[in-house]
C-alpha positions as CSV (number, residue, x, y, z in Angstrom):
1,M,-8.5,1.8,22.7
2,R,-10.3,0.0,19.6
3,K,-10.0,3.6,17.7
4,D,-6.2,3.9,18.4
5,I,-5.4,0.6,17.2
6,I,-7.2,1.0,14.0
7,E,-5.8,4.5,13.7
8,A,-2.4,3.2,14.1
9,S,-3.0,0.5,11.6
10,K,-4.0,2.9,9.1
11,L,-1.0,5.0,9.6
12,H,1.3,1.7,9.6
13,F,-0.2,0.4,6.6
14,K,-0.1,4.0,4.8
15,A,3.6,4.4,5.8
16,H,4.4,1.1,4.0
17,I,2.7,2.1,1.0
18,E,4.7,5.3,0.7
19,K,8.2,3.7,1.4
20,H,7.6,1.2,-1.4
21,R,5.9,3.9,-3.8
22,I,8.9,5.7,-3.2
23,N,11.2,2.8,-4.0
24,V,9.4,2.4,-7.4
25,E,9.6,6.1,-8.1
26,N,13.2,5.6,-7.5
27,L,13.6,3.1,-9.7
28,L,11.7,4.8,-12.8
29,E,13.6,8.0,-12.2
30,K,17.0,6.8,-11.8
31,G,16.5,3.8,-14.2
32,V,19.6,2.0,-12.5
33,G,19.0,-0.7,-10.0
34,V,21.3,-1.9,-7.3
35,A,23.5,-4.6,-7.7
36,E,21.5,-7.4,-5.7
37,H,18.6,-6.2,-8.1
38,P,19.8,-6.1,-11.5
39,D,16.3,-6.8,-12.8
40,I,14.5,-3.4,-12.3
41,M,11.2,-4.7,-14.0
42,E,11.3,-7.6,-11.7
43,T,12.2,-5.3,-8.9
44,I,9.5,-2.9,-9.8
45,E,6.9,-5.7,-9.7
46,K,7.7,-6.9,-6.3
47,E,7.7,-3.6,-5.2
48,L,4.0,-3.3,-6.7
49,A,3.0,-6.5,-5.3
50,I,4.0,-5.3,-1.4
51,I,2.1,-1.7,-2.2
52,A,-1.0,-3.9,-3.1
53,D,-0.9,-6.3,-0.1
54,Y,-0.8,-3.1,1.8
55,H,-3.3,-1.3,0.2
56,D,-5.6,-4.6,0.5
57,K,-4.9,-4.6,4.1
58,L,-6.1,-1.1,4.5
59,A,-9.3,-1.2,2.5
60,V,-10.1,-4.5,4.7
61,L,-9.7,-2.2,7.9
62,K,-11.7,0.8,6.4
63,E,-14.3,-1.9,5.2
64,Y,-14.8,-4.0,8.1
65,F,-13.5,-2.4,11.0
66,P,-14.9,1.5,10.7
67,L,-14.8,3.6,13.7
68,K,-17.5,3.4,16.0
69,N,-21.2,5.1,14.9
70,T,-20.3,5.4,11.3
71,T,-21.8,2.4,9.6
72,N,-23.7,-1.0,11.0
73,K,-23.0,-4.3,9.5
74,G,-24.8,-7.4,9.5
75,V,-24.8,-10.7,7.8
76,I,-27.7,-11.8,6.0
77,N,-27.6,-15.0,4.0
78,G,-23.8,-14.7,3.7
79,W,-24.0,-11.1,2.4
80,Y,-22.8,-8.1,4.4
81,K,-25.6,-5.4,4.6
82,I,-24.4,-1.8,5.7
83,T,-26.5,0.6,6.7
84,K,-25.8,4.2,8.0
85,V,-26.1,5.2,11.7
86,T,-27.7,8.4,12.3
87,K,-28.5,10.0,15.5
88,N,-32.4,10.9,16.4
89,R,-32.8,14.5,16.7
90,P,-35.5,16.1,18.3
């Protein structure tokens, strides 16, 4: 269940990033806004802010909610310590 939620969240964030990236590409290529967005630069800035928001969410998800057995995290004096988990081999 945990893995499914993490993977679904990653896909959700990546899809939103792609949607807004395409919006910016469209504005850059066509150079024409739509009636409700006459200021292309302002519209691009808004799209970039949305991309940054989803990018940050994706980064936080990857950093603090890794899939099982990839890293161990512990807080030491307010700082996160990350160590790799390795399986003991005979």
